[in-house]
N, C-alpha and C positions, 0 to 999 in steps of 0.2 A: 505260651512262652514263659520261661522262668528267669528269675534273677537269683543266681546261686552263690552262696558263700561257701568256700571250700577251706576247711580247717586243716592245717598241716599236721604232720606227725607230732604228737604231744608227749609220748613216752612217760606218762605218769608213773612214779611221782617226781618226774624231772621237768614239769612244766615251768617255763620261765615266768617270773613275777610280772603281772600286768597283762599276760597274753589273753586271758578270757575277756577282760574289759576292752582290750584292743579289738578283739573279734566282734564284740557287741557294738562298738563304735562303727566298725566297717559295715556290719549288717544294717544298722540304722542309716548310715550315710548313703548306701547303695540301694536301700529299700529292698533287701533280699527277701524272698519268700520261700526259699528252700535252702537246706544246709546239708553239706556232705563232709563228713570227717574222712580224710583220705587214708587213714589207717595208722597202725601202731599207736592207738590211744593209750596203751600201757607199755611199759618197758620189760617187765618180768626178768630183770637182770639175774635174779637168783636162780632162774630156770634156764639161763642162756648157756650155750656151748663154749663160750670163750672163757679164758681164765679171769678170775675175779678175786677181789680182796676178801679176807675172812669176814669183814663186816657186811659184805654184800651177799652173804650165803643164807640169809634168813627169809624164805619166801613168805611167811606169815606176816612178818613186820612189813615187808615191802608191799604186800597186798593191802594192809591197813592204810599205809601212807598213800598208795596209789588210789584207793577208793575215795579218799578225801578230795583229791583233784578231779577224779572222774565225776564225782557228785557236783563239783563246781561247774564243770562243763555241761553236764546234763540239766542242771538247774537253769543255766543261761540259755540252753538250747534244748527244750523239752521234746523237740521233733527233729530227726536227722537220719541220714543214711550213713552207715559205717562200713567202709571197706576194710575188712580184716587184713592186717599186715603180718609180716614174718614174726614180729615180736609177740603180737596178740595170740598167735597160734602155738606158742611154745608148749603149753600143757598138752596139746593134742599130738605134737610131734614126739614128745617123750612117751606118751601113752602108746603111740604106734610103735615106737622103738622097743618097748617091752611087751607088746602083743595085746594091749588092751583095746578092744573095739571102741570106736568113737561113740557108738550107741550106748555105751555104758558110762560115758562122761557127761557132766553137765554142759549145757550149751553156754556159749560165751555171754549172751545176754543175761542169763541167770547168774553166772559167776560174778559179774560186775554190776548187777542190779540196775541195768539200763531201763529207762522208762518205756512205757508201751509205745510211745511215739518214735522210738528208735528202731530202724530196720537194719539188721546185721547181714552183710553180704560175705559169702565165703572167700577165703583166700584165693587169689588169682581171678576173682569175679570182676566183671565189667558192668558198670551201671551206665545206661544211656539216658541222658536228658537233653532234649532238643537236638538230638543226633550228635551230642558230644559224649565221648567215652571218658568215664571216671574210673581210675584203677589205682591200686596202691603204688605200683611202680616196680615191683620185683618180678614182672613178667615181661617178655619181649626184650627190647633194647634199653640201654641205660640213658635214654634221651627221649623226652616227650615228643619232640618233632619227628624223630625217626620212627617212633611207634605210630604217630599220626599218619605218616606216609605209608606205613605198612597196613594200617587199618582203613585207609582211605576215608578217614574221619578225624575231626579234632580230638585231641587227647589231653586230659588233665591228670597229673600224677604227683605223688610225693616220694617218699622212701629215700631220696638222695638229699640229705639235709643241707648240703652246701651248694645246691643248685636251686635257682629261683628266677623266674622271668618267663617271657612269652616269645616264641618265634613263629613266623608265619611261613607257609609254602603255598604257592599258587601255580596252576597250569593255565592253559587257555580257557578253561570253563569253570574251574572251582578254586576256592581258597580255603585252607584249613590252618589250624594252629596247634602248637604244642605248648603246654604250660607246666612248668615246675613250680609247686606252691611253697617251697621252703619248708619250715617247720616251726614249732613253738616250744622247743625244748632248750634248757639251759646246759650248755656244754661244760660248765664249771661244776655241775652237780657231781657228787662222788661216784654215782653209777655210770657216769660218762668217762670215767678215768681211762678206759681203753682207747678213747679217741683223742686224748690230749696230744699225742705224738703227731697228729696230722696238722699241717699248716692251714688247710682250708677249714674254716669254721662254719657252723650252721648259720643259715640266713633266716632270720625270724620274720614271719610274715603270714599272709594267707592269700587266697585267690578269690576272684569274683568273675563270674561269667554271666553276661547279659544276653538273654534271648538266644543263646547258643552261638552268637556271632562275635561278641565283643569281650575279650578276656583281659583282665587287669590283675597285675600282682601288686599287693599292698604291702610294703615293708613296714615293720613296726619300729618306731623310734626307740632307740636304746639309751 
């Protein structure tokens, strides 16, 4: 049985100040022995499909800044599972659009120099630990508990930055939960300009799952 720390969407280079230290504190406090990054470790705004400011159109500069934060995360957590999110796979989406086979592209782990201890799971993949499903969140329904009911298993997901917390569902024989883990990104960062118009703001925090049965959402003090 595992004690799992779940890192929310970080969208490097948009990681909010103090988030990595907060994660380390949570890992120590709950004595976690496994780490899952729920996806969108990087933002890749310059490669996104939405309108962007001229200053956000330099993919090389963004990559350099993102790498600094990715290295902070991987130094703190040299072993982890990463569920690729929709932002992480933007290079492969563009390659597909222009007809470049994925076999001719570098793999994500190489591009972002992730350590040997990191296992990268494909977009839409599901990782099971102690019969709990971990997924980025851009598959199925826009609710962890609804996905849990569809999967007949507890589900942990990210993707929806302004959603965080735990819901339970039980029938006469079983109990499952759905957890939204919030995120670790700074909505005031220039690359998040497209989201300023939304009233709902990101909920900064992380998830903990103990032995596949006890889910905890830890909000970060701001």
